[in-house]
N, C-alpha and C positions, 0 to 999 in steps of 0.2 A: 670504578674500573672503566666505565664508559667515558668519563672525562679524561682518564689517562690514555685510552685508545684514541680519542679525538685529538689530543695534544700530539701524540706520536704521529698520527696521520698527517696533521697539518705541518709538522716539522719535516716530514718526508716530501710533502708536495710543495713546500715553500720555494726550493730552488727552481723547480719547473715553472711555477707561477711567475717568479722573478724573471726567468729567462724568456717566458712568453711575452712579458711586457716590453722587452727590448725589440724594437723594430729592425728591419733589414738594412737600414741605411745609417752609416756613420760618417760624420764630417769632422775632419781634424784640421787644426791650424798649427803649423810647426815652424820653428826656426831651423834652417838647414845650413850647415857649414860645408862648403864645397872644397874638396881637397883633390886637385888634379894630379894625374900620374906624371905629367911632364916628360913624355917620351917623344922624341923626334928624330928623323933621319939626319945624317950628316950632310953637309953641303961642301964637298971637296973643293969646288972651284972658288969658294970664298974662304976656305980654311976654317969652316965651322964644324966642330965635332958633333957627334950624335948627342941628343938630349940637351942641346943648347937653347932650344926654344921653350920658354916656360910661360904658363898661364897663371894669373893671380888667383889666390884663394879668396873666398868670399862667403859672408853670411847673408842668406836671403830668406824672405818670407815664402811660405808655401801653403797651399790648401789642397787637401786630398779628399776624394769621395770614395768611400768603400761600401759596396753593396754585397750583402751576404746572400749567396746563391743557395745556401743550405746551412746546416749546423756548423760545418767546418770549413767550407769553401767560400771564398769571397773574391770579388774583383775590385781592384783599387786603381783609380785614376788620379795622378798627381799633376797639379797645375800651378803655374806661377806666371809672372810677366817677364818679358825679355830682360835678361841680365847682362850687364856690361862687364867685361874682363880686360885687364891690362895684359899686354903681351911683351915679354922681354927676350932679347937675343944677347947671350953672353953678358947678362946682368945689366943691359941697357934697354930702356923702354923703346919699342918700335911701333907702338900704337895700341888700338883697342878693337874689340868686336863685341857683338851682342849675340846671345843665343837664347832660344826658347825651347826648354827640354821637357815636354810632356812625357810621362811614363805610365804605361798601362800594365798592371801586374795581376796574375792569378795567385791567390794566397791560400795557404792551409793553416787553420787556427787549431792548435793542439788542445786547448782547454776552453772552449767557447762559453762555458757557464761558470768558470772559476773567477776569483778576484784577480789573479795574475794570469794573463792570457798570451802566451808566446805564439809567434807565427813565423812562417817563412814564405817566400814568394819568388816567382820568376816572371819575367815580362819582356816588353819591347819598348823602345823609345824612338821617337822621331824628333831629332834636334834640328831646329831651323836656325841657320846662321845668317846674321844680317848686320848692316851698318859697319862693314869692315873698313877700318882706317889703319892700315899697316904700311910701313915704308922703311926701307933700309938705305941709308946714305950711300951713294955710289952704285946702288943696284936699281932702285926705283920702287914704285908702289907695288904692294903685294895684295893678293886676294885669297879667299877661302872658298870651298864649295858651299852651295846654297843650303845643303842639309846633310844630315848624317843619320843613317839607320843603324840601330844597335840593339843589344840585349841588356837585360838587367837581372840582378839577383838581390834579394833582401832578406833581412831577419829583423824581428822587432818584438815588442811586447806592449800590450795594453794593460793598465792597472786600473781596476774599477775603484773609483773614489766616491761615487754617488749612484743613485738609481739609473741614470743614463749618462753619467760623466766619467771620463777616463783620462788618465795620464798616459802618454805614449813616448816611447823611445824607438828609433828606427835607424837602421844602417842599410844603405844601398850601394851597390857597385854598378856603374853604368858604362857601357862601351860607347865612346864618341871619338871619331877620327875624321880628319880632313886633309886633303892635299893643300900645300901652300904653293901658289902660282904667281908668276909675274903678271900684273894686271895688263901690261902692254900687249902681250901675245899669248897669254894663258899657258905658258910653258911651266911645267912643274919643277920647282926647285927643292922641295922637301915635302915631308908628310909628318903630321903631328897626331899623336894619340893622347887625347886629354884624359879619357877613361877615369872619370872622377869617382871618389868615394863621397857619398852624401850622408852626413851625420845629422840626424834630426831629433829634436825634442819638442813636444807640444802637448796639446790637449784636444780631446775628442768628445763629441756628443752623438749619442745613438738615438735615432728616431724610431 
């Protein structure tokens, strides 16, 4: 009877012991596919309709650091290096630009001790725009704003595959917008809303 009681007690305590062994920091490496919304204002003076300015889709590498503030709450910082995108106007390439899009989110994890651990999050992003090389024949060189402040929303899931190892799938929506200006005099000619969906898959390790 005592052996049976001990076995039952150990079985009951095992999930708590396993969870206690997981530290508060998780680092993930993901591949992220960027899908822009491609929304832009019309340019009547040039006969350009709305949504005619498009930004290329792209697969990028990404690293994120998630710190668990408690059992269910966590803060996530997503980092990468400046990414270059092609820009088209009416299906003709007009140049490129780079953007660096760090995102900081507050997450809620629904089942922090389970094998399958879904979560949701909301956050903010500061996108830094650089190396703008845009020009339209007959119009001249174009420029973008230096940065964009926006918000983000996400949903995802971690699947435990080892004592500290996880598979991860993550979906984010990020607001990112900028005026399009003539470089010669800073006159605004249009405004673009990139507002990308970020579809990510990767692996994480919890310390």
